[in-house]
N, C-alpha and C positions, 0 to 999 in steps of 0.2 A: 504494500500500500504506500503510495507516494502522497505526502502532505504538501500542498502548494504553499508558496510564500504567502504570508498573512495568517497562517495557522499559528496556534499557540503551543509552545513547548513548556510543559511543566517541569520545573527543576526542584527536586527535593534536596534541600540544603542551601545555605546562604553564604558560604565562604567564598574565597577568592577563585576557586575553580568554577563555581556557579557564575561568578561575575564574568569570567573570561568566556564561558560558554555563551552567556547572554550577549556579550559584545560580538562574538562571532556569528551568532544567530541573527542579530540585527542587520549585519552586513548583507545577509542573504534574504532579508525581508521577512524574517520570522519575529514574532513577539515571544517573550518569555515571562512566565508567571512563577514566582519564587514561593516555596513553602519552607518556612524556617521559624524557629521560636524567637529569634532576635528581631526587634523592631527596626533596626537600622543596619541590617547585614550588608556586607560588601556587595553581594549579588543584587539585593533589592535597590541599591543606590543607582543602578544603571537600567532599571525598568520601572514602569509605572504600575505593574501588576504584582501584587504580593499578598500572601496570606500569612499572617503572623499567628502561629499556633504551634503547640507541641506536636510531635510526629505521631502520637497515639491518640489525638483528638479526633474521634470518629466523625463528628459533625463537620469539623474543618476539612477532613479528608474528603468527605462527600462534596463539599462546596468546591474544593480545589479540583477534584476530578471533573466536575461539571463545567469548569471554566477553561479546561485545556483539551488539546487534541491528542497528545502523546506525553508520556512521563519518562524522565530520566533522572539520574541522581549524581551528585557531585562528591559524595563520599559513601563508604560502604557500611559504616557503623550505624545502621538504621534498623528499626524494628521490621523484620521480614513480614510480620503480620500486617503492618501498615501498607507496605508495598503490595502485598497480596490483595488487600482491600481495594487499592487503586487499580490493580490489574483486572478486577472484576468489572470495572467501568471503562477503562481506557488501556491502550497498549502501554506496557511498561518495558523499557529497553535500557539496559539489559534486564532480563526476567528476574523476578524475586528468587527463583531457584539458584541463579548465579550468585546473588548476594549471600544466600545461605551457605554456600560453599566458601566464598572468599572472606567472609567476616569471622570465620572460626578456623583457627589454625589446624585443629584436629581434622576437620572436614577437608580443608585445603590439602593438607599433606596426604590424607588417604586418597583423595581424588587424583592427585598427581602420581601417587604410587600405582593406582589402578590403570592409568593410561601409559605407564612406563616412562615417565619423565624422571630424569635423575635429580635427586634431592640429597641434602645432608642427612646423615643418620639421626634418628630421633626416636623418642619414646614418649607416649602419652603419660601424663602425671595427673592423678586425680586426688592425691593427698600427700601430706608430709612423709608418710611411711613409704608410699610408692616412689617418692623422690629418691630415697636412699637406694631402692632397687634399681631405678633408672641410672643413677650415678655409678652403681656397680657394673652396669651393662655398658655404659658409654665412656666412663672415665672422666677425668678432668684435664684441662678446662672444658667447661660446657656452658651453655646459655639456656636459662629457664625463661620461657615466654608465656605470658598469660594467653589462654586460648582465644580470648576475645578482647576487643577494645585497646589493643596495643598499636601505637604508631609513634614515629619520631623518637624511638628509644623508650617510650613509656611501657610499663609492664614487662620489663626485661631485667634479669639479674644474671651477671656473670659469676660463675662459680670456679674459683681457682683453688689450689691447695691452701687450706686454712682461711679462705676468704669467700664471703658471699653466702655461706651455707645457711646462716641464721635467717637472713633476709629471704633466701629462696624457700626455706621451710615455711616461713610465715606466708609467703605468696601462695605456695602449693596448698596450704591448709585453708586458704580463703577462697580460692577459685581454681577451676580446671586449668591445666597448663600443658605445655609440651617441653621436653628437655631436648636440646639439639647439641650434637657434638660440634665443637668449634672447627670451622673449616680453615685450612691453611691456604688462603687465596691470594692471588696476585693483584686482583682488582675487582671491584663491583661494577656491573654493567646493568643496563635495562634496555628492553625493547618495547616500544609501544606499537601495537597493531590494531587496525580497525577492521571490523567485519560487518558487512551489510546484510540486509534481510535476505538477499539472494545468495549469500555465502561468499560474495566477492570480498577480497582482502587487500589491504594496503598497509605496509609496515615501514616505520621509520628506521633509519640506520641505528645500530646499537650505540649507546653513549656510555661514557664512564661517569660514575657518581662518586663524589668524595664527601665524607661526613665528618662532622665534629660533634662530639658528645651524642653520637647516633642520630644527628639531625643532618639532612642533606644541606651542604653549603655550596657545592659547585658541581655542575654538569659540563662535560666536555664532549662535543659532537664534531666528528665521530669519535668513538672509543678507539684508542691506539692498539688495536688487536689485528691479528692476521685475517685476511679476507675469508678464509675457509671457516674460521671461528665465527665471524660476523654472519656468514650465511647460515651456519648451524643455529645461532641464537635467534635469527629471524624465523627460521623454520620451526624451532621449538615454540616460539610465541604463537605462531599461526596454528600449529597443531593443538595447542591448549585452547585457543579461542574456538576452534572448530569443535573440539570435544565438549566444551561448555555450551555449544550452540548459541554463542554470544551474538547479540546484535548491539553494536556500540563500539566501545574502546576497551582495550585490555593492556595494562602495563605489567610486564613480567620482569621482576628483579632477579638477577643471577649473579653467582660467583664464577670468576674465571680462576681455576686452581693453578698452582704452579706447574702441574704436569699437563696443562692445556685441556682440561675438562670443563664442561659447563654444568653447574648445579643450580637448579631453580630455587630461589629463596622465598619470594612472596609474590602474590598476585593482587592487582588492584583493578577492578572492572569499571574504570572511569579515567578521565584525564589525570595526569600524574605530574608531580613537581619536576621530574626529570625530562618532561616534554615541553616545558615552557619555551625553550629555545626555538621551537618550530614556528612560533608566531613571527619571528624576525628572520628566519633563515630558510623557510620553506614556502612554496606558493600556497599550500593548504596546511594550516596549523592543525595540531591535535584537536583543538576545540571545534574547528570547522568540520573536521572528519566526523566527530561525534554527532554534530548537527546533521550532516549528510546521512550518516548511518541510521539514526533514529527516525528521520523523516522520509526514508526510502529513496534518497537521491543517489546518483552515482558517486562512489568514493572518489576523492581527488588524488592527484599524484603526490606521493609522500617523499619524493626526492628532494634533497636540499639543494639550494643554489649557492650556499656559503657554508663554511665551517663556523662553529660558534662555541662560545664559553658563556654559560649562564651562572651568575652568582646570586644566591639568595641574600636578602637583606633581613637579618635577624635582629630583633630587639633594637638597640640604639643605633645599629648600623644604618637604619633608615634615615637617620638625621644627616647622612651624607648626601641626601638628594640634591641639594644645590650644586655640589661639586660634580655629581654624576651628570646632571643636566648640562653642565658646562664642558663636559668631556666630549670631544669630537667622536662620533660614531657610536657612543653608548646609547642603548635603548632602554629607557627606564619604565618600569611598570610598578605602580603603587596600588595597594589594594583597598584603600579607604577605611582601614581599621583605625580605631581611636587609641586605645591604651597601648603603651609600649611596655612589653614584658620580655625578660631574657628568653631567647630562643624562639620567640613568636615570629612567624613569617609575615612580614609587613610589606614586602615587595620583592622585586628581583630586577637585575640588570643583565642585559645580554649584549655581548660584544661579538660582532661577526668579522670574519676574515676570508680572504680568498681561499677557495678549496685547494687543499694540498694534494 
């Protein structure tokens, strides 16, 4: 089903990803309606249509569904029941079943294992006692991750010899987790792939991601890896998207090991921080690809016309905006957020260069 320009895309979530989706949609003649609990969310600042309500407000969900033609989302930590309720009234892309897999690390790891995708060794941890058994199986160092609601390093505890065990036991006693064996990797990369309603696919070049305190601070496009590894990474991402029967966008985070293997780390069925560079270095950005996919339009060319480095502006780094604006060639994107807090993503800057 193709939705013509003038149709309304419902976006669940009001953060910066929703803001950039709405901006891309407007360029193609679509309107966006934001559903978010915040009254002045970054996404709602760029459209006149917004429903301010919690994600489990049944009456608000009903009003929202009646006001839109298709629904997508800008982050995955949403009540699946709310998305399922919306799906009874309007197409939801990606489907709630995809969210159910990607928002729970246990489900995600099990799904990847079923389809034969290489991943780091892991054990499901349901209690403090099972953590001890998991550590005996995997050894140390290891990383304990909460099964749900973890992002930007939240909900993670590293366990080394004599360190982190008390915090990990407390986390395991409070909520289901997984324990991962620590991977000796050369670099972290990600691939963003789009998949249309007809199964068409378009993938962006793999990029390298650099983190500080487990928060993404810089993305380098393209990743400095061999061409055969880049091809393998794109093929892996496309295979996962097809297995999910995804309509929309999928970001696949991977480790490149020192012996040149790829291990999939996490999935995000939405636009991703590591794809922001596509706004300035590709004819069709990741945000426009999502709009195209959910509206039934032909996917765009994902090829880049420039190399790029994207730096996140975290916390007080956003106060450098005047200097960035004065820098020749720098492309500044600010998200309209108010409070400055350490580690909070308040904007990004992309610098492009001639393709190498």
